[in-house]
N, C-alpha and C positions, 0 to 999 in steps of 0.2 A: 821357182824363183825368180825375182828380178830384184832390178836394184832399190824400190821405192821399197819392199819386203824385209829386203836385207838391213835398209834402216830403222825401219818398226822394229826386226830382231835388236839390231843393236841396241836399241835403246832399255829394252827390256835385261840385255846383258847389263847393261851399265848402270842396273839398278843398285847388285849387290857392292857391284866397285863401288860406285857414292858412299853406301851404308860405310863399307870399311874405311876407306878416305876421312872421311867426314868424323869417324870416333878414333882412326889415330892418335895418338896423342905426339906429334912429330907440329914442329912448327912448320905454319902455312897450310894445315890440314884445312881449316875451313875455306880457305879461296880455293884450292885444290877441288873441293868440295862443291864448293860453286860454278868452276868451271866444267867439271865433267857433267853439273846438273844444265847448266848453262847449252854444253855439248848434244847432250840430248832432248833439250827442249826445240834444238835445231835442226835434228832430223826430225823431228815432229812437223815443224811448217816444209822443210826440204821432201821429206816422202810425200806427202799430199801432192806437195808443188809435180816432182817428179813424174806422181803417177797418171795426175790430171794432163800434162804437157805432151808426156808420152803415152800416152791411151795403156797405162799399164795397171788400171784399178782391178783387183781382184778380191776374191772373195774371201777371200784367209788376210788379206789385208785391210779389208773392211772391216773385221771382225779384230784382229790384232791392233789396229791404229788405237782405237779408242780405249782398248786395257792397258796397252801401253802408258800410254797416257796418265791414263789412272794410277796407277801402279806407281809411277814414277813421283806425281804429286802426293799421292798418299806414304807412300816412302819418305820424301821431305819432311811433309805434316807428321809424321810419327817423328822423327829423328830430333827436330825442332822441338815440339811437346816434351820428348823425355830432355834434352839439356835445357832448355829454358824455366821450363817449372814453372811456370805461372801461366793465369788464365787468358793473357793476351795471345796466347799463343793456342795453348790449350783449347781453350772453346770454339775460336774461331775452325782449329783442325777437327772437331767433334763437330759441327755444322754441314764441311766443306765434305769430307769424307761420307757421312748420314747421307749427303745430302744427293752424292756422285751413287751410293747405291742405289737412292730410292728412284733417282730419274731412270738408271740404267734399267732396274728390272718395268718403271713405268715404262721405257721406249719397247722395251721386247714384249710386253704385256700388247700393246698399241699395236706393235706390229703383227702377231700372231691373231688380233683381231682387221687386221687389214687397213690403219688408219695410223700407221708409224707418222704419216707425213702432219699430221697434226700437233706432234710433240718435235720438231724439228729444233735447230739451234736458233736462239735468237740475239739479239743485239745486245740484249743482256749477259747474257750468257757472255759473249765476246771481251768484254769491258769486264767482265768477273775474273776469266780466265788474262788480261790483262795486269789485271791487279794482283790475283793471287802470283801469276809467275816472277813479276817484280820482287814484289814482298819474301818469297819462297828465295830469291836471288841473293838477296839483300840479309836474307837473316843467317842462309847457308854460309854467307860470305864473312859473318861476324860473330864471334864469341858471343855467350850469350849474359853478355853484359851491358846493361844501359849504357847511352849514347842515345846521341841524336842518327845518328845512321839507323842504329836497331829501335828506334820511339820510330821513325818513319817505315818499317819493314811494319813493326804491330801494326800502326795505324792502317795501312793498305793491305793487310790483312786481313784486319775488322769490316773494312771497306768492303774486301773480295768476300769474309764471308755475310754481311748485309746483303751484297748484289746476288749469291747465293742464294738465301731464303727468297731474295724476290724472284728470281729464274724458276726457284722451283715452284712457286707458287701459281707463277705463269704455265709452269707446265702442266701442270695439276687443274689451273681452271680451262685448259684447253682438251684436258682428257677428262672434265667432268661429266660430262654426259654417258660418255663409257662409263666413268667410276656408276655412274648411279643407275643405268642401267642392267649393272653387275651385283 
């Protein structure tokens, strides 16, 4: 166990804390949940940075880091879909979670074929992640009532879902020859 792996493990451990805090009926719970999500998101950047800087990449870290990211985001999306009760959150959540499952399976399959490099992270994926994280931070911090900030969060989540579909299509196009062959 090294510091980057401890940070990644901490991100996973923060997920049930996020759920409990978000659902607690106490004043300020939305802001507290937002803070927990922000802390977990910062550990995502920090663990990767430290693993590269200190040359401490491990197979465990390579496995757990993307899993932790997907669990954190899926949990936040499910919480928001459950409390906001509208298509502005539920439909993007469905698109984002479904894409993550599909692309994860595609990457694993391509790795088995020895062609994982064909489905590497693209710039669209980075823009998607940025829009998604800002949307989640905004929406986790606010009660599920219409306000200008919640509308901005919805808009960013919808943009994120569109970019999610676009990046998924890029992955599928990159893997097209392997998909046709099988």
